[in-house]
C-alpha angles and dihedrals in degrees: 000000000000090000091053093050091047090052092050092046090051092049091051091051089049093052094047092048091049093049091050090044097239123144112267111259092229138074111279097211133060087240089061091048091049089050092054089047091049091052091051093047093047091054092049089049093055090046088053094053093044091054093050 
């Protein structure tokens, strides 16, 4: 449910930014999106090893 709400909130922000003609506050390419995902996953991976 949290993921769905996050997606909806992101969509609302995207719509608002487009209507007021501001640049979107997100990567515009799939490589950028994957980079953000990689940063998140890397942080989670380190957290996993620190807890062990």
